[in-house]
C-alpha positions as CSV (number, residue, x, y, z in Angstrom):
1,M,-0.1,-1.9,25.5
2,E,2.1,1.5,25.9
3,F,5.2,-0.6,25.6
4,L,4.5,-2.0,22.4
5,L,3.8,1.2,21.1
6,A,6.8,2.8,22.4
7,L,8.9,0.1,20.3
8,K,7.4,1.2,17.2
9,V,9.9,3.6,15.8
10,P,13.1,1.5,17.1
11,L,11.6,-1.6,15.3
12,I,10.4,0.7,12.1
13,I,14.6,1.6,12.1
14,F,15.6,-2.0,12.5
15,Q,13.4,-3.0,9.3
16,V,15.0,-0.3,7.5
17,V,18.2,-1.7,8.5
18,V,17.5,-5.4,7.9
19,S,15.6,-5.4,4.5
20,P,18.8,-4.0,2.1
21,I,21.0,-6.4,4.2
22,L,18.5,-9.4,3.0
23,V,18.1,-8.0,-0.5
24,G,21.9,-8.1,-0.9
25,L,22.4,-11.4,0.3
26,I,19.6,-12.8,-2.1
27,L,21.4,-10.8,-4.9
28,L,24.8,-12.2,-4.0
29,Q,23.8,-16.0,-4.2
30,S,24.3,-17.7,-7.2
31,G,21.8,-18.8,-10.0
32,K,21.5,-22.2,-11.3
33,G,24.7,-22.0,-13.1
34,D,26.5,-18.6,-12.7
35,D,27.5,-16.8,-9.5
36,L,27.2,-12.9,-9.4
37,G,30.9,-12.7,-10.0
38,S,30.8,-14.2,-13.6
39,A,27.6,-11.9,-14.5
40,L,29.5,-9.0,-13.6
41,G,32.5,-10.1,-16.1
42,G,34.8,-12.0,-13.7
43,G,36.0,-15.2,-14.9
44,G,34.3,-18.3,-14.3
45,G,37.0,-19.9,-12.3
46,G,36.3,-22.4,-9.6
47,S,38.5,-20.6,-6.8
48,T,36.7,-18.6,-4.1
49,V,37.8,-16.8,-1.2
50,L,36.3,-19.6,1.3
51,G,37.0,-22.5,-1.1
52,T,34.8,-24.1,-3.4
53,G,31.1,-24.0,-2.0
54,G,32.2,-22.7,1.3
55,A,31.1,-19.3,0.3
56,S,27.1,-20.5,-0.7
57,K,26.8,-22.1,2.6
58,V,27.6,-19.2,4.5
59,L,25.1,-16.9,2.2
60,V,22.5,-19.2,2.5
61,K,22.7,-19.4,6.2
62,A,22.9,-15.7,6.5
63,T,19.8,-15.1,3.9
64,V,17.9,-17.7,6.4
65,I,18.8,-15.6,9.7
66,F,18.1,-12.4,8.0
67,A,14.8,-13.8,6.5
68,V,13.6,-15.2,10.0
69,I,14.3,-12.1,11.7
70,F,12.9,-9.9,9.0
71,M,9.5,-11.7,9.2
72,I,9.4,-11.8,12.9
73,N,9.7,-7.9,12.9
74,S,7.2,-7.6,10.2
75,I,5.2,-9.6,12.2
76,A,5.5,-7.5,15.2
77,L,5.0,-4.1,13.3
78,A,1.5,-5.2,12.0
79,K,0.4,-6.2,15.3
80,I,1.6,-2.9,16.8
81,F,0.0,-0.7,13.6
82,K,-3.4,-3.0,14.5
83,L,-3.2,-2.2,18.2
84,E,-2.5,1.6,17.9
85,S,-5.5,1.6,14.8
86,S,-7.8,-0.1,17.1
87,S,-7.2,1.7,20.0
88,S,-7.9,5.1,18.2
89,I,-11.4,3.9,16.8
90,G,-14.5,5.1,19.1
91,T,-12.7,8.2,20.2
92,S,-15.4,11.3,20.1
93,V,-14.7,14.7,18.7
94,S,-14.7,17.0,21.3
95,E,-16.5,19.5,19.2
96,P,-18.5,19.2,15.9
97,L,-16.2,19.7,12.6
98,A,-18.8,22.3,11.2
99,P,-21.6,24.0,13.0
100,A,-25.0,23.3,11.5
101,S,-26.4,26.1,9.6
102,A,-29.4,26.8,7.4
103,P,-28.5,26.9,3.6
104,T,-27.9,29.9,2.5
105,T,-28.8,29.8,-1.1
106,P,-32.8,29.0,-1.9
107,V,-33.8,25.5,-3.1
108,P,-35.9,26.0,-6.4
109,A,-39.2,25.1,-6.1
110,P,-40.4,22.0,-8.6
111,I,-41.9,22.7,-11.9
112,G,-45.6,23.4,-12.1
113,A,-45.6,24.2,-8.1
114,E,-47.0,27.6,-6.9
115,G,-44.3,30.4,-7.3
116,A,-42.4,28.4,-9.8
117,P,-41.1,29.9,-12.7
118,D,-42.9,29.0,-16.0
119,I,-41.1,27.0,-18.8
120,P,-42.0,26.6,-22.0
121,P,-42.9,23.3,-23.0
122,P,-40.1,21.6,-25.4
123,A,-40.4,22.2,-29.0
124,P,-41.5,19.2,-31.3
125,S,-38.9,17.2,-32.8
126,A,-38.3,17.7,-36.4
127,A,-37.8,13.5,-37.0
128,P,-39.9,11.8,-39.2
129,A,-42.2,9.6,-37.9
130,A,-41.1,5.7,-38.4
131,P,-43.2,4.1,-41.0
132,T,-45.7,1.5,-40.4
133,N,-45.8,-2.0,-42.2
134,P,-49.6,-2.9,-43.4
């Protein structure tokens, strides 16, 4: 378990490196009709650096590889964080956070009790009574 917790920081750094690469690979892939080059103002010609269709195959393979790496790394990080959080549950605090003491403000006595302040009854309402139907 100590070994897994020691891998936490390198795996987080690896995740931070893999994530933007995966995003970039996804954005570089062509849509149904146009590639990114034509969307950015390039001519819609069929010539590419790796030939026709060669770049798309490389991009798809690289995207799949990085997606698998990303998922495996995400699952590993989730397991490590779960182990870390479950190992800290159940630990006791050596001393209480706040000492128990008597309240400093007195609690008022209920109305009508002995020693309670006399509160006059509420004034009658000035609203007219509801008419009754005969």
